Structure formats: C-alpha cells, structure tokens
C-alpha angles and dihedrals in degrees: 000000000000122000121262120256103285090217090066103028097098102035128083113215120237107255095222092048091047091053092049091048091048092050091050091048092050092051092048092049090063090065103030124052120190114234115260092255093062116083107226095205097058128081120254120232100181100041090128093048111060139152119204088352093300124112114261090235090069094053093044095050092042091052091051091049091047094051095043097054092038086063096038090059090067090060095060097089104079094107091047090048092051092045091052088052092056102262116153122229091258092051091048089049091053093049092048089046092054090049092054091044087060089047092056089067099031099050098056090038093058091040092055090047090051091052091045095053091034093233129104088175096064093047092048092052092049096046096046094046091055094041092051091060096043095047092053089057095057097091091051091045090055089066097049115084126202102193109290094358137054125239086243090071088064101034096053095057090043090053090047090061088068103024106049099051091056096085094053090048091049090049089053092047093050099043093047092046092047092050091049095047098041095245124138109249094218092057089056097042093051089071087061090055091049094050092044089054093048093051094042094051091046092051092049087061096044107037098063086064101038103030127249092274088083091069090062092053093045092054095077095040092050091056095053097088091049094047090050093052095044094046090056095047126095121228113264095241115085104182119092094230091060095046092049116103112251123224113243092239090059095052093076099207091186088077088071097049094044089065108103095204094047094051094046091046091053090055089048091049091059094055095038096050096040093082095029094058095042094045089069094037092060099032092101088065091053089049090053092047093058092047100262129130113256088214085073088066088107091061090059096044090047092052090047091052092052090054089057090066100075092048092049089051089051094051096086095058092036095056091048090056103035138030112262094247089066090065090047091053092047089052089052091053091052091049091050091054092045096053092045091054094054088072089072105041122119103169141047090241091059091051089051091051093050090050085071087077091048091052095049092045091046092054090052095047094046094051098038103039095046092051092043092054089047090051091053097044117105119232111284095016102078096116092043091052093050094046093047085054088050090051090054088053088052091052088051091050092051093052092041096048095044095046093035094058091050093045092051090051093049106035104014135250096282095054089045090063092047089056089047091056091052092051092053090049090053091047095054090046089055091047092051091051092051090053091051091049092047096051103030103033106025096031093226116147117232110257112256128212113275 
C-alpha cells in the first residue's frame, strides 16, 4: 500500500465543502471523460500542467519508458554475437547462465540500495552509466586472450552486474510513479514495446551489413538521452522523511517473505520464466535451422514487441474486471501453445507468425506480473520486491540456459521447444493450485492492483 498524500494526511475535510466538491466533480464528469490511460480513482499531481489535455506525468513517464527500451533493444544480440564467433549452443548456455548467476546477486542488491536511499532513479542512472561503458568494450575484449580464456569471459559477467538489474529497477520506478500519478501502467509501458520494436527492426536491416558488433557500441549512445533526463529529474517524494536514507534494520525484510502469495509466486516465476527466457536465447539457432539469417533476429523481436502493445492497452480494463493472476495464467496458456508449435516450423515466416502468440503473451505478463508484484509488496519494499522477482527470473534463466544448451545438443532444437511448452503448462497448473489453496484453505484474498 502506498502512503496517502502527505498534504492531506493530517487534515479532515469539511463535510459541506466535500459534498459541494463531489457534486461539481460529478457534473463535470458528464461532459469530460478521462482518457483510458488515466486511472479515475487516483489523485492527479499535474492537473494544472497538461499537454494535449493529458497530464504531464503521463508524457514524462512514457518518454522515459520509450527511451529505456529503445536502448535496451540494442543489447539483445549477445547470443547472435557469440554464435557468429563460433560458440556452440552449450557454450552459449554456460555464458548466459553465468551472466544470470551474477544477476541473482546484483538485482536484489541494487533493489535494496534503491529502497534504502529511497530513489530508483539514482540507482538506474548509476547502473546504466557503468553498463554502457562496459558493454561497448565486449567486442574488443573478445579478441584479447588471457591464457585459456578471453577477456570477454570476465567482462560480460562484470557488465551484467550493472546491466541486468536495470529492467527490474525501471519496472519498480514506473509502476510506483504510475500509481502515484494516477496513470495506468500499461499505457506507459506500451511505449517501451513500441520503441523496442522500432530499434529491433532497424537493427535487423543494418546489422547484416555492418556486423553485430555495432549493437554493442550503440548501447551506450542510445542510453545518453535517458541518462540526461533522469539525472535532471527530482525524486517524486517531497517530504524529508521519505527522502531520508533508511537503516537496514528498519526495513524489515521479513514482511516480504511472510507473504504467502509472494513466496508462492516467486516459485512459480522460476518455472514459468525458465522456458520463456531460453526460448529467445536459442531462437537464432532455430532461425538458422530453417534457412534464415540469425542477424534478422531483430525483425522477430521487433514484431513480438509490437504485439505487446494491444495487450498492454487492455490491461487497465482487464485488471478492473479480473484478478491479476488471471492474466498471468492466460499468458502461460499462450506461451504453451507457442512453444509447442515451434516443433513443426520449417521457415522464417512461420517463426514470425508464431511470435504473434509470444507478443500477446508478453504484453499480458509484463502488465500483470509487474502490477501483481507491486500489489504484494509491503510499504517501503517496492524496489526490493521487484528486484527479488528479477532475481527469480535470473535463477530461471540460469537453469534454462544451462539445461537448454545441453538439451538442444542431445535432442535437437525442435524437441527443446516441445519440452519448454510442457514446463510452462506445469508451471501454470501449480500457480492455479496455489491460488486455490490461498483463497479456499487459508482464507487469504488475492492481492488486487493498488
């Protein structure tokens, strides 16, 4: 639960004035409808500062989301880079696994630090500034040997310590800011999907001519506008008590892990994201198998990102009608169908068509899971909750990449995707059972969006 507006926390409204204000608001509502991306129940902070009739907060948060995922898209080519340099699926799986092992520690660490200093923004700026420099050095590091290993084997995990936690931190920043400003999170996050698609599709046209190394150099440059905006912003909280750094002993982390729904969801997240993460990691090998060019990987990821947009737009009405876990389960069903279909593809066009399911499922899981974690997070531990969720995804990625590389070598890429579909089906069955136990046996209501 987020804290009430401090400006009104200690004052009781006059009943007559409140009635008059309510009557005026009701009359006004007949003639003025808020756009669908504005949550009617939440207070507005920027009502006197609008652009095109929409609160400035919406445009600011949407711009940040757009710029962040525009830059993140350039960092999606590690598997393609390693493949072009002769790495086998099992070797790629090991490297990706090590990266995510680093992320298991790094993501909660930076989340705790963000809650401690009461600023996601500052931590995001620091992490992305360091990651931008380190990521640009990866191609050069791949050519420097240190005995039996290359410098790249050390520089990539080091960069992951700063790079991989950024998305969880940005999710926490956006969902908290949207809740505070009365803006629907899905309507802000969809701009990230649009920018990710634009960059991915652009890179798919350019990289076959320039080589995938260009994506590493673009990473840092693409983040510069975002870092400039974030560095000039002030943190949303205005009261001194909120800005003040909190001692670790006062943060009471046990509140998070005493939450039945949070703990069971974290277990579910591991099994759910194990095949989801690896499905994209090894997709370049499936593209090669059907005769495509893995450098066109960006075309597929861009198309997928565009398909996330309609589901993110639908999240606001969906979460008013259904509990958030319903959307998570629906996403799992779509992923199960998608992975099962990969066993039968024989062309790049078919892979692109099946990615429609991945895009729709991705939009659901992005909007629903982020809001669900926020709904479960205790006061003062929002960033920690999101980054613990990110750490569970990293654990899933480690297991998935390590086992995935071996499975592809032993049973082939098609059968690997069949197994992935079965794992997702088992994961959503487990999640459904935990919800039944929570509501019917333990009598705990399912957390609702804040």
